[in-house]
N, C-alpha and C positions, 0 to 999 in steps of 0.2 A: 333112541336116546332121549333124555329129558334135558331141556335147555332153559336157563334163566336169561331173560332179555330185559335189560334195564335202559329205559329211554332217558337221555340226558342232553337235551339241546342247550345251546347258549342263548342268551338274550332274554332271560326272565325279567319282567317289567316291575311288578309290585315289590318283589324282594330281590334285589340285584344279586346276580351270581348264586341264586338259591341252591343249585345243585352241588356247588363246591364251596359254599360259604363255610367258614371255620366254625365247628361245633365242638366245644371242649377240646380244642387243639387239633382236630382232624377234619378234613373236608367232608361235608355232609354225605356225599355219595359213598364214601368209604364204609359207612355203617351198613348200607344195603349190600354192598359187595361182600363184606366180611360175614354177614349173616347168611348170605346165599352159599358161601364157601363152607361155613361151619355146619350147615344142616346136612351136608353130604347127600343131597338129592339130585344134583345136576352134573351132567357130563361136562358142560361148558357154562360159564357165566359171561355173557356178551353185553357190552355197552354200545348202544346205538347213539352216536353223537355227531354233530357237525363241527365240534370244537377240538382243535389240537390240544388245548390246555386240559380239557376234561378227559380226553383220550389218554394223555400222559399220566394224569392222576389216577385214572381207572386202572391202567396197566400196573402202576406202582402197588396197588392194593390187591392185585390178583385177577382182574378181569381181562377178557380178550377184546381186542378192537379189530376184527377182521375186515371191516369196511368203514368208510366215513359216510354218514348220512347225507343224502343230497339236500341241497338248500331248499328245493321245492317242497320238501316235507319237514322243514325245520323252522317254519315261520309260525306266527301266532294262530294261523288258521288250520294248521296241520293237526289231524286227529291221531289218537292212539291207534285207530284202525289203519291209518296210512302207514304208521311206523311198523306195525305188525305185518301188514301185507308186504312191505318192502323186505322185511326180514325173511318171510316165508318164500318169497321169490329168490332171494339170495340162497336160502337153504336148498331149494330145488335145483338151482344152478350148480351147487356144490355137491349135490346128491346126498345131502344129510337126511337121514331117516329119523324124523322127530315124532315122538308120541305126545309127550306132555310139554307144553310151553308155559312157563311162568313169567308173566309180564309184571315186573316188579318196579315200583316207583323209586326214584333215587333219593327222595327226601323221606327217610323211613327209619329213623333211629329207635323208634319204639317197637319195631317189628320183632316178633319172637320167632325163634327156631320152631317152637311148637306150633305156631300158626301155619307155617309153611308145611309142616308134616301133616297137620289136620286137613289142610287143603288137598294135598295129594291123596291122602287116605280116602277122603270123601268122594273125590272125582273117580277113584277106582271102584269103591264100594257101590256108589249110586249109579255108576255108568252114565253119568250126565256128560254134556259137552263142555260145560264151563262152570267154574267156581269163582265167586266174588266175595271179598270180605266186606261185611256190613256192620253198622252200628245203629242202635235205637236213637231216635230223636229224643232229646232230654225233656222236651215239653210237647204235648200234642199239637201238631201243626194245624189240625182242624180248627183250633181256636186262635189262629194267627190274627194279629191286628194290622190294619193298614192306616195310613195317614192321608188326609186330604191336603189341599194346598194351603189351608189355614192352620194346619197342625192338629185338627180334630182327629180322634182315633175311632175306628169302627172294626167290628169283627168282620173278617174277610168272608166267612161262611156264617151268616146270621142264624141258620137253623141249628148251629152247634153252641149258640150263646149260653143256653141254660143246661147243657148236658154236662154230666160229671166226667172228669178226665178218665175215670175207671171204665166208663161205658163207651169210650172211643177206641177204635181199632189202633193197635200198636203199629207205628210206621217206622220205616228204616231208611237209611241213606248209605251211599257208598262210603266205605271207610278209607278209600284211596290208599290201600297198601299193595295188594297184589291180585292178579287175575290169572286163573289157570285155564288152559284150553287143551282138550284132547284132540290134537290135530288129525288123528286118524279118522275121526268121526265128522270133521267139519269141512264142508265144501265152501261155505261163505262165512268168513270170520265176523261179518257184520250182522249175521242173522242166526243167532243161537239163543235168543231170549226165551223160547219155549222149552229149553232144556238147560237152564241155568239154575244152579243151586248156590248156597251160601255158607260161609262160616261167620258166625256172629262174634264180634269182639266186644270186650267190656270197656267201660269208661276208663280213660287214661291208658288204654292199650293202643290208641291211635289219635292223631291230630293232624288235620289238613293244614298245611303251611302255605300261606299266600302273602301275609303282611308281616311287618316288623313286630307287631303285637302278638301274632301267632307264634313267631319265632321265640319271643321272650317267654311265652307260656310253655312252649315246648322245653325250653331249658329248665324251667322250674319242675316240670313233671319228670324229666329225665334225671335231674339232680337228686330228686327225692326218691327215685327208683319206684315210683308208684305204679309203673307198668309191669313190674316183675311179680 
């Protein structure tokens, strides 16, 4: 079976209650849950949370909460790999036979059904172990500037000072939407970098949300339907 796992701990610092903050009248996590349901790719949509409030909201919108996440992997230092490994151990204990696991972030209102379908198709066709959504840097990071203590600016990589942007390699970053794993091929979830491929997203199809400013920008993009 294929499973969608959504991590949603309590205690976000920079944007309070980020996972369930109201977004056009609905809790943020509801968008990820509803998109996962509508794509018809998953046998189960499971939310991993340490919060009874998040669990209640998630159930309301159609997700399952078969366990509460332990506090030791719900703090600021817990990684996504910790959460995934905890779920894999749970699945083994329940004898759940999982092939594809989609690890889907809860703050994801720009996520398209087509993106999820592209990810699944690519992980099947390419026979890789992992798929990640990525986006291009809007400006070449090779020409990044740094400041000294007096406020003077310098090129971080001086050898790129006079190079044209067109001659620099295109670089990408994690789009922070979803990660697909072929669990039948993976022994160590932390070590699949040599067999990881990607789905590239366009500008306005994703936005990482960490601050109130990010949140306001997301509302503008969503309201204008620029992601469609």
